[in-house]
One Martini backbone bead per residue (centre of mass of N, CA, C, O) as a GRO file, in nm:
protein
   61
    1UNK     BB    1   1.104  -2.931   5.006
    2UNK     BB    2   1.225  -2.744   4.791
    3UNK     BB    3   1.062  -2.851   4.549
    4UNK     BB    4   0.782  -2.775   4.657
    5UNK     BB    5   0.832  -2.470   4.693
    6UNK     BB    6   0.907  -2.419   4.398
    7UNK     BB    7   0.642  -2.515   4.276
    8UNK     BB    8   0.455  -2.318   4.430
    9UNK     BB    9   0.592  -2.060   4.332
   10UNK     BB   10   0.545  -2.107   4.024
   11UNK     BB   11   0.236  -2.119   4.046
   12UNK     BB   12   0.198  -1.837   4.159
   13UNK     BB   13   0.327  -1.684   3.919
   14UNK     BB   14   0.137  -1.801   3.693
   15UNK     BB   15  -0.129  -1.668   3.827
   16UNK     BB   16  -0.038  -1.352   3.769
   17UNK     BB   17  -0.126  -1.344   3.490
   18UNK     BB   18  -0.226  -1.164   3.217
   19UNK     BB   19  -0.365  -1.035   2.968
   20UNK     BB   20  -0.290  -0.924   2.681
   21UNK     BB   21  -0.227  -0.643   2.516
   22UNK     BB   22  -0.399  -0.470   2.278
   23UNK     BB   23  -0.316  -0.328   1.997
   24UNK     BB   24  -0.356  -0.081   1.808
   25UNK     BB   25  -0.382  -0.028   1.472
   26UNK     BB   26  -0.183   0.208   1.457
   27UNK     BB   27   0.059   0.056   1.575
   28UNK     BB   28   0.066  -0.180   1.377
   29UNK     BB   29   0.106  -0.008   1.123
   30UNK     BB   30   0.369   0.131   1.212
   31UNK     BB   31   0.533  -0.129   1.244
   32UNK     BB   32   0.508  -0.225   0.952
   33UNK     BB   33   0.630   0.026   0.810
   34UNK     BB   34   0.899   0.018   0.960
   35UNK     BB   35   0.991  -0.262   0.871
   36UNK     BB   36   0.974  -0.204   0.568
   37UNK     BB   37   1.169   0.041   0.569
   38UNK     BB   38   1.419  -0.106   0.688
   39UNK     BB   39   1.440  -0.315   0.465
   40UNK     BB   40   1.476  -0.114   0.231
   41UNK     BB   41   1.724   0.033   0.347
   42UNK     BB   42   1.914  -0.224   0.356
   43UNK     BB   43   1.865  -0.248   0.022
   44UNK     BB   44   1.873   0.043  -0.110
   45UNK     BB   45   1.553   0.137  -0.113
   46UNK     BB   46   1.478   0.458  -0.096
   47UNK     BB   47   1.183   0.508  -0.187
   48UNK     BB   48   1.045   0.298  -0.007
   49UNK     BB   49   1.153   0.402   0.260
   50UNK     BB   50   1.040   0.688   0.246
   51UNK     BB   51   0.740   0.607   0.218
   52UNK     BB   52   0.720   0.447   0.482
   53UNK     BB   53   0.802   0.684   0.675
   54UNK     BB   54   0.570   0.866   0.588
   55UNK     BB   55   0.344   0.680   0.683
   56UNK     BB   56   0.421   0.686   0.978
   57UNK     BB   57   0.387   0.989   1.014
   58UNK     BB   58   0.084   1.001   0.935
   59UNK     BB   59  -0.025   0.802   1.147
   60UNK     BB   60   0.111   0.950   1.415
   61UNK     BB   61  -0.015   1.256   1.367
   0.00000   0.00000   0.00000
């Protein structure tokens, strides 16, 4: 009985899911520049990191 109720409960929860929200291209671009800038920063590539963070600032402003 417990297994059946658990199965029905899990089916009920799985039916409640919505479609994922699609992120705008501005957000995706900012995420990409941020990841690239953090990667460059961790490798001590200061110029690339600075330029990437400037691009993020320009995109989000």
